[in-house]
C-alpha positions in Angstrom: 130.9 60.3 141.4 134.5 59.9 140.1 136.5 63.0 139.6 137.3 64.0 136.0 140.5 62.5 134.8 143.3 64.6 133.3 144.2 62.6 130.2 142.4 63.5 127.0 141.2 60.0 126.1 140.4 59.1 129.8 138.4 62.4 130.0 136.5 61.5 126.8 135.6 58.1 128.2 134.7 59.6 131.6 132.4 62.2 129.9 130.7 59.3 127.9 130.0 57.6 131.2 128.4 60.8 132.6 126.2 61.1 129.5 125.2 57.4 129.7 124.1 57.9 133.4 122.1 61.1 132.5 120.4 59.3 129.6 119.4 56.5 132.0 117.8 58.8 134.4 116.3 61.3 132.0 112.6 62.1 132.0 110.4 61.3 128.9 112.6 58.4 128.0 111.2 56.2 130.7 109.1 53.2 129.9 105.8 54.6 131.3 106.0 57.6 128.9 106.9 55.4 126.0 103.9 53.0 126.8 101.6 56.0 127.1 102.7 57.4 123.7 102.3 54.0 122.0 98.9 53.6 123.6 97.9 57.1 122.5 98.9 56.3 118.9 97.0 52.9 119.0 93.8 54.7 120.3 94.3 57.4 117.6 94.6 54.7 114.8 91.8 52.6 116.3 94.1 49.5 116.4 92.8 46.2 117.9 92.7 46.6 121.7 93.2 43.0 122.7 89.8 42.7 124.4 87.8 41.7 121.3 85.7 38.6 121.6 85.2 36.1 118.7 81.9 36.4 116.8 81.2 39.7 118.6 81.4 43.3 117.5 84.9 44.7 117.2 83.8 48.3 116.6 85.8 51.1 118.3 84.9 54.6 119.1 87.3 57.1 117.5 87.1 59.9 120.0 90.7 60.5 120.5 91.3 60.8 116.8 88.2 62.9 116.2 88.9 65.3 119.0 92.7 65.6 118.2 91.9 66.5 114.6 89.0 68.9 115.5 91.0 70.8 118.0 94.0 70.9 115.6 91.7 72.3 112.9 90.8 75.2 115.3 94.3 75.7 116.7 96.3 75.6 113.4 95.1 79.0 112.0 95.4 80.4 115.6 99.1 79.5 116.0 100.7 79.4 112.6 100.3 83.0 111.3 103.4 85.1 110.6 102.5 87.7 113.3 101.7 85.6 116.3 104.8 86.9 118.2 106.0 90.4 118.3 108.8 91.8 120.5 108.2 94.7 122.7 110.3 97.8 122.1 112.8 98.9 124.8 112.1 102.5 124.2 110.3 104.9 121.8 113.3 104.9 119.6 113.4 101.1 119.5 109.9 100.6 117.9 111.2 100.1 114.4 114.0 97.9 115.6 111.6 95.6 117.6 109.3 95.4 114.6 112.2 94.6 112.3 113.4 91.8 114.5 109.9 90.4 114.8 109.6 90.4 111.0 113.0 88.6 110.6 112.0 85.8 113.0 108.5 85.5 111.4 110.2 85.3 108.0 112.7 82.7 109.2 110.3 80.5 111.1 107.0 80.8 109.1 108.1 81.5 105.5 111.6 80.1 105.0 111.0 76.8 106.9 107.3 76.0 106.3 106.4 77.1 109.8 102.7 76.5 109.3 103.4 72.7 108.7 106.1 72.4 111.3 104.1 74.1 114.0 101.1 71.9 113.2 103.2 68.8 113.6 104.4 70.0 117.0 100.9 70.9 118.1 99.5 67.6 117.0 102.2 65.8 119.1 101.3 68.0 122.1 97.5 67.1 121.7 98.1 63.4 121.4 101.4 62.8 123.3 101.4 65.5 126.0 104.2 67.7 124.5 105.3 69.1 121.2 108.8 70.3 120.4 110.5 72.6 117.9 114.2 73.1 117.2 116.4 75.7 115.6 119.9 75.1 114.2 122.3 76.2 111.5 122.5 73.7 108.7 125.8 73.5 107.0 126.2 71.2 104.0 129.1 70.4 101.9 128.0 70.6 98.2 130.4 69.0 95.7 130.3 69.2 91.9 132.6 68.3 89.0 133.2 70.6 86.1 134.4 69.2 82.8 137.4 71.2 81.6 138.8 68.8 79.1 138.6 71.5 76.4 140.8 74.0 78.3 144.5 74.3 78.5 146.3 73.8 81.8 146.8 77.5 82.4 143.1 78.2 81.5 142.0 75.4 84.0 144.2 77.0 86.8 142.7 80.4 86.0 139.2 79.1 86.1 139.8 77.4 89.5 141.2 80.7 90.9 138.2 82.6 89.5 135.8 80.2 91.2 137.5 80.6 94.6 137.7 84.4 94.2 134.0 84.5 93.4 133.1 82.4 96.4 135.5 82.7 99.4 133.9 79.6 100.9 134.6 77.5 97.9 137.6 75.3 97.0 138.4 74.3 93.5 140.9 71.5 92.8 142.0 70.3 89.4 141.5 66.6 88.9 142.7 65.7 85.4 140.0 66.8 83.0 137.7 68.0 85.8 137.6 70.6 88.5 136.2 69.4 91.8 134.3 72.4 93.4 133.3 72.1 97.0 131.1 74.6 98.8 129.7 75.0 102.2 126.0 76.0 102.2 124.7 77.4 105.5 121.1 78.3 106.4 119.0 78.5 109.6 116.5 75.8 110.0 113.5 75.4 112.3 111.5 72.2 112.4 109.4 70.1 114.7 111.1 67.2 116.5 109.3 63.9 117.4 108.7 64.2 121.1 109.6 60.6 121.7 113.2 61.4 120.5 113.8 63.9 123.3 114.6 63.5 127.0 115.6 65.8 129.8 116.6 65.8 133.5 113.6 65.9 135.8 112.6 68.8 137.9 110.6 72.0 137.7 111.3 75.2 135.9 112.0 76.3 132.3 113.7 74.1 129.7 116.7 76.3 129.6 117.2 75.7 133.3 117.5 71.9 133.0 120.8 70.3 133.7 120.5 67.9 130.9 118.7 67.7 127.6 119.2 65.2 124.7 117.8 64.3 121.3 118.1 60.9 119.9 119.0 60.7 116.2 120.3 58.3 113.6 123.2 59.7 111.6 124.9 58.1 108.7 128.7 57.6 108.7 128.9 60.1 105.9 127.0 62.7 108.0 129.4 62.1 110.9 132.4 62.7 108.7 130.8 65.9 107.2 130.4 67.1 110.8 134.2 66.7 111.3 134.2 63.6 113.4 137.5 61.7 113.3 137.4 58.9 110.8 138.8 56.3 113.1 136.1 56.9 115.6 133.4 56.7 112.9 134.8 53.4 111.5 134.7 51.8 115.0 131.0 52.5 115.6 128.4 49.9 115.2 125.2 50.4 113.2 121.9 51.4 114.9 120.1 48.4 116.5 116.8 47.1 115.6 115.0 48.6 118.6 111.4 49.5 118.0 110.7 53.1 117.2 107.3 54.7 117.9 105.0 53.4 115.1 103.0 56.4 114.1 101.4 55.3 110.8 101.2 51.5 111.1 104.6 50.7 109.7 108.2 51.5 110.3 110.5 51.8 107.3 114.0 50.2 107.3 116.2 53.3 107.2 119.5 51.4 106.9 121.4 52.3 103.8 122.8 49.8 101.3 126.4 51.1 101.4 128.7 51.6 104.3 128.8 55.3 104.0 125.0 55.4 104.5 124.9 53.0 107.5 123.1 54.7 110.4 124.6 55.2 113.8 122.5 55.6 116.9 123.5 59.0 118.4 122.3 61.5 121.0 123.0 65.2 120.8 123.2 66.2 124.4 123.2 69.5 126.2 124.8 69.2 129.6 125.7 71.6 132.4 129.2 70.5 133.5 132.6 71.8 134.5 135.1 70.6 131.9 137.8 73.3 132.4 138.3 72.6 136.1 137.3 76.1 137.4 134.5 74.7 139.5 131.7 76.5 137.5 129.3 74.5 135.3 128.8 75.6 131.8 126.5 74.5 129.0 128.2 72.0 126.5 126.8 70.4 123.4 128.1 66.9 123.2 127.4 64.4 120.5 127.7 60.8 121.6 127.2 57.5 119.7 125.9 54.3 121.4 125.1 56.5 124.4 128.8 56.7 125.6 131.2 57.4 122.7 131.9 61.1 122.7 132.2 62.4 119.1 131.9 66.2 119.4 131.9 68.7 122.2 131.2 72.5 121.9 130.6 75.2 124.4 127.1 76.7 123.8 124.9 79.3 125.5 121.5 77.7 125.3 119.4 74.6 124.5 118.0 75.3 120.9 114.7 73.6 121.6 111.3 74.7 122.6 108.7 72.4 124.2 105.1 73.2 124.6 101.8 71.6 125.8 98.1 72.4 125.6 97.5 71.3 129.2 99.8 72.5 131.9 101.0 70.0 134.4 102.0 72.1 137.4 105.8 72.1 138.2 106.5 69.6 135.4 107.8 70.1 131.9 105.7 67.1 130.7 102.1 68.2 130.2 98.8 66.4 129.6 97.3 65.3 126.4 93.8 64.9 124.9 94.4 61.2 125.1 94.8 61.4 128.9 91.5 63.2 129.1 89.6 61.1 126.6 91.0 57.5 127.1 88.3 56.6 129.5 85.6 58.1 127.4 86.7 56.2 124.3 86.8 53.0 126.4 83.3 53.5 127.6 82.0 54.5 124.2 83.7 51.5 122.6 81.9 49.2 125.2 78.5 50.7 124.5 79.0 50.9 120.8 79.8 47.1 120.7 76.8 46.4 123.0 74.6 48.2 120.6 75.9 46.5 117.6 75.7 43.1 119.3 72.2 43.7 120.5 71.1 44.9 117.1 72.6 41.9 115.3 71.0 39.5 117.9 67.6 41.1 117.4 67.9 41.0 113.7 69.2 37.4 113.5 67.4 36.0 116.5 68.4 33.6 119.2 67.0 30.1 119.5 66.8 27.1 121.6 66.9 24.0 119.5 67.4 20.2 119.5 70.6 19.6 117.5 69.4 16.1 116.7 66.3 17.3 114.9 67.5 20.8 113.5 70.1 21.7 111.0 72.5 23.4 113.4 74.2 25.3 110.5 71.0 27.2 109.7 70.6 28.2 113.4 74.2 29.3 114.0 74.7 31.1 110.6 71.3 32.5 109.6 70.8 34.0 106.1 68.6 37.0 105.6 65.3 35.7 104.3 66.4 32.1 104.8 64.9 29.4 106.9 65.9 26.8 109.5 65.7 23.2 108.3 64.2 21.0 111.0 62.4 17.6 111.1 60.1 18.9 113.8 59.2 22.7 113.9 58.7 22.2 117.7 62.4 21.5 118.0 63.2 25.2 117.5 62.0 28.0 119.9 63.0 31.6 119.5 64.1 33.4 122.6 62.9 37.0 123.5 65.7 39.4 123.0 65.5 42.6 125.2 66.1 45.8 123.2 69.1 47.5 124.8 70.1 49.7 121.8 68.2 52.8 123.1 70.0 52.6 126.4 73.3 52.1 124.7 72.6 55.2 122.4 71.7 57.2 125.4 75.0 56.3 127.1 76.8 57.2 123.9 75.1 60.6 123.9 76.1 61.2 127.5 79.7 60.2 126.7 79.6 62.7 123.8 78.7 65.4 126.3 81.6 64.4 128.6 83.9 64.4 125.5 83.0 68.0 124.8 83.6 69.0 128.4 86.9 67.2 128.5 88.4 68.0 125.1 86.7 71.3 124.3 86.5 70.8 120.5 83.2 71.7 119.0 82.6 68.6 117.0 78.9 69.0 117.3 79.1 72.8 116.5 80.7 71.9 113.2 77.5 70.4 111.9 75.3 72.8 109.9 72.1 71.6 111.5 73.3 72.5 114.9 74.1 76.0 113.8 70.4 76.3 112.7 69.2 75.1 116.1 69.8 78.4 117.8 66.9 80.9 117.6 69.2 83.9 117.0 72.7 84.6 115.9 73.5 85.7 119.4 72.4 82.4 120.8 74.6 80.5 118.3 77.5 82.7 119.2 77.0 82.1 122.9 76.8 78.3 122.3 79.9 78.4 120.2 81.9 80.6 122.5 81.1 78.5 125.6 82.5 75.4 123.9 85.5 77.2 122.5 86.8 78.1 126.0 88.8 74.9 126.3 90.4 75.3 122.8 91.2 78.9 123.6 93.0 77.8 126.8 95.0 75.2 124.8 95.9 77.8 122.3 97.1 80.2 125.0 99.1 77.5 126.7 100.8 76.4 123.5 101.5 80.0 122.6 103.1 80.8 125.9 105.1 77.5 126.1 106.0 76.4 122.5 105.9 79.6 120.5 107.4 81.9 123.2 110.2 79.4 123.7 110.8 79.1 120.0 111.0 82.8 119.3 113.2 83.4 122.4 115.7 80.9 121.4 115.5 81.8 117.7 116.4 85.4 118.6 119.3 84.4 120.8 120.5 81.9 118.2 120.5 84.6 115.4 122.4 87.0 117.6 125.1 84.4 118.2 125.4 82.7 114.9 124.2 85.0 112.1 127.0 85.8 109.7 125.3 88.5 107.5 122.4 90.9 107.6 118.8 90.1 106.7 116.6 92.2 104.4 113.1 92.7 105.6 110.2 94.9 104.9 109.4 97.4 107.7 106.5 99.8 107.3 106.5 99.2 103.5 110.3 99.8 103.1 113.0 97.2 102.7 115.8 97.6 105.2 118.9 95.7 106.2 118.8 94.2 109.7 122.0 92.7 111.3 121.1 90.2 114.0 124.6 90.5 115.4 123.7 94.0 116.6 120.4 93.1 118.2 119.9 93.8 121.9 118.9 90.9 124.2 115.1 90.6 124.3 112.9 88.6 126.6 109.7 90.6 126.5 107.3 89.7 123.7 103.6 89.7 123.0 102.3 86.3 122.1 99.0 87.0 120.4 97.6 83.7 119.5 94.7 83.8 117.1 91.1 83.7 118.1 88.6 80.9 117.8 86.1 81.3 115.0 83.5 82.7 117.3 85.9 85.1 119.0 87.3 86.1 115.6 83.8 86.9 114.2 82.9 88.9 117.4 86.2 90.9 117.3 85.8 91.6 113.6 82.3 93.0 114.1 83.5 95.3 117.0 86.6 96.4 114.9 84.5 97.1 112.0 82.1 99.3 114.0 85.1 101.1 115.6 86.6 101.7 112.1 83.4 103.4 110.9 83.2 105.5 114.2 86.8 106.7 113.7 86.2 107.5 110.0 83.1 109.5 110.9 84.9 111.3 113.7 87.7 112.3 111.3 85.2 113.4 108.7 83.4 115.5 111.3 86.6 117.4 112.0 87.7 115.5 115.2 91.1 114.4 113.6 93.7 114.1 116.4 91.0 114.5 118.9 89.0 111.3 118.8 90.8 109.6 116.0 93.9 110.0 113.8 95.5 108.3 110.7 97.6 106.2 113.0 94.6 104.9 115.0 92.7 104.3 111.8 95.6 102.3 110.5 95.9 100.3 113.6 92.2 99.4 113.7 92.2 98.5 110.0 95.3 96.3 110.6 93.6 94.5 113.5 90.5 94.1 111.4 92.4 92.4 108.6 94.1 90.1 111.1 90.8 89.0 112.5 89.6 88.4 108.9 92.4 85.9 108.5 94.9 88.0 106.6 98.4 86.9 107.8 100.2 90.0 106.4 97.9 93.0 106.7 100.8 95.4 106.2 100.9 94.3 102.6 97.4 95.8 102.1 97.8 98.9 104.2 100.2 101.8 104.1 101.5 103.0 107.5 100.9 106.7 108.0 104.3 107.0 109.7 106.2 105.5 106.8 108.3 107.8 104.6 106.1 107.3 101.5 103.0 108.1 103.6 104.7 111.1 105.1 105.7 112.3 101.6 102.2 111.6 100.3 100.8 113.5 103.3 103.1 116.4 102.7 102.2 116.4 99.0 98.5 116.3 100.0 99.0 119.1 102.5 100.8 121.2 99.8 98.0 120.4 97.4 95.5 121.3 100.1 97.4 124.5 100.7 97.6 125.3 97.0 93.9 124.5 96.6 93.2 126.6 99.7 95.3 129.5 98.2 93.5 129.1 94.9 90.2 129.0 96.8 91.2 132.1 98.6 92.3 133.8 95.5 89.0 132.9 93.9 87.2 134.2 96.9 89.2 137.5 96.8 88.4 137.7 93.0 84.8 137.1 93.8 84.9 139.7 96.5 86.6 142.2 94.2 83.9 141.5 91.6 81.1 141.9 94.2 82.8 145.1 95.3 82.8 146.4 91.7 79.2 145.3 91.4 78.4 147.2 94.6 80.3 150.3 93.4 78.4 150.1 90.1 75.2 149.5 91.9 76.0 152.3 94.3 76.8 154.7 91.3 73.6 153.6 89.8 71.7 154.1 93.0 73.4 157.4 93.4 72.3 158.5 89.8 68.8 157.2 90.4 68.8 159.0 93.7 70.0 162.2 92.2 67.5 161.9 89.4 64.8 161.2 91.9 66.1 164.1 94.0 66.0 166.4 90.9 62.5 165.2 90.2 61.5 165.7 93.7 63.0 169.1 93.8 61.4 170.0 90.6 58.1 168.7 91.7 58.5 170.5 95.0 59.5 173.7 93.2 56.6 173.4 90.9 54.4 172.6 93.8 55.9 175.5 95.7 55.5 177.7 92.7 52.0 176.4 92.4 51.3 176.9 96.0 53.0 180.4 96.1 51.2 181.4 92.9 47.9 180.2 94.2 48.5 181.9 97.5 49.5 185.1 95.8 46.4 184.9 93.7 44.4 184.2 96.8 46.0 187.1 98.5 45.4 189.4 95.6 41.9 188.0 95.3 41.5 188.6 99.1 43.0 192.0 98.7 40.7 192.8 95.8 37.8 191.4 97.7 39.0 193.4 100.8 39.3 196.5 98.7 36.0 195.8 97.1 34.5 195.2 100.6 36.1 198.4 101.7 34.7 200.2 98.8 31.3 198.7 99.4 31.6 199.6 103.0 32.7 203.1 102.1 29.9 203.4 99.5 27.4 202.1 102.0 28.8 204.6 104.6 28.6 207.3 102.1 25.2 206.2 101.2 24.4 206.0 104.9 25.9 209.4 105.4 23.8 210.6 102.5 20.7 209.2 103.9 21.5 210.6 107.2 22.2 213.9 105.7 18.9 213.7 103.8 17.1 212.4 106.8 18.7 215.4 108.7 17.7 217.7 106.0 14.2 216.3 106.1 14.2 216.6 109.8 15.6 220.1 109.5 12.9 220.8 106.8 10.2 219.4 108.9 11.4 221.3 111.9 11.6 224.4 109.9 8.2 223.6 108.5 6.9 223.1 112.0 8.5 226.2 113.0 7.2 227.8 110.1 3.9 226.2 110.8 4.1 227.3 114.3 
């Protein structure tokens, strides 16, 4: 290769030659890729195939179109939410920063630039034409307006022009007679899908950012080139875009050429090339705008290629992937054949096939039969009907078999989208298993597109904002609006790409999260807060549940327990709880005091009753004692009297006995004396 010349104009022409050679060798611009894309569009639109036979069925199976749309219907809600990508924090102190940066990019890509539609377009390109592409750039437009100042004096016009420029530093106001020409530059970040057929890149393996060469073909008007700052003499020497055929996506190509010279379109390429242009021997990335593949119009040193390319089916070691068309082309061909066979066989059986003598039969009646009509013939024996074998059932069986192959190759659950099939399963679990098994392919495509297209888009968008942002963004983080300045962002390469779930996976996860939410709430109600569950884990589970339910922005419906407002509310609730606890304690103390007084009163009452009972008891005891003592004394006295009486009786008896004894003795003495006397 020739060395880079030193002259400025020679260097420009030399660089144009390098670009021309790179474009000629670039991948994705080759004829085979272009033919494959055109064929994919033709199959999608069911255009005539070129193998039709006159007077035979021209029906076509629409498997490519049906499967692309069915898969797209499942992928779109999985990939186009505003929380599909979140950056990982670099430390505990970086959590709020990483969340804020994720929110800024989600707002920029999804909300400010109709990201749901743009991502859907790129995904559809990937499903049909192997790859889908997204681009980020800073759009700067010169807006010009004329203000009528005919009613103002000269000094008032001049003052108004100065006020306009002071109010907007990027504006210029020039007085033109009775008008003021105001020119303003408007800048905003744009993200959009790019037709994959407009892109090409150097061959090889590795990430897109590692490619030596990358280019986008575009048609720019002469006016747009002048607005971009291209020299007028260069623009005036350029020819208009040729009439080369562009990829026909919808069946027609509009004539984009303008009616005036300023709107004439110029065929251009915006190229990103690793090349040494300063002679230090080290290659650097340059953005180079060329027209007619060789005329260099702009060149700028850049740090990255602002494009992301994704695919649903990875092609190992290649940037170009595989498409549903690649997987389903043979199936659609086969189904088209059997579909035509079935229609031809049905038509033949319905209309019949005859052997006839053209001399004795009206040939028009035979070749163009009318339902319910007859065949005019001089001799009925001149017409004989042939037996037509029924091959429709065989064709239908082959079509059913090809449908099974289609599901296995494409993964979209076309058959599961029908209500009658959902009723075929005996249980909800059986239906879920059928659905889940057929969603595996779609889940894989979603993961591949997330890791290629979306990861690349968010990575370059983050780097692009760090480089080109001119002012802070205002975003909502944890319920609070904060200012985020992309110029102060750290470099980030680690992120979580959480593509959505398929309908079956989403329903399953939602059920699991719902049960877990109930378990956490029950655990906290049972006093297990900060042991089995906490407000933070409850918030995270509720947030995930809302996401599974299809809510793109669950933070708008939930309050983060760690947010300042939540912390203030928690402190207020804690203070209220403490106040309530204090009031409850005071109430308990008052109740205890009341109970204590009641006890004292009861004790005094009990003491009075006890004293009264004691006095009664003492009195009764005294009375009983007195009664007992009195009775005992009486008894004693009675006993004493009885004893005295007894003593007296005994004494009297003794005395009587003594008297008797004395009398007896006296008698004895008298008898003895008498005896003596008698003797």
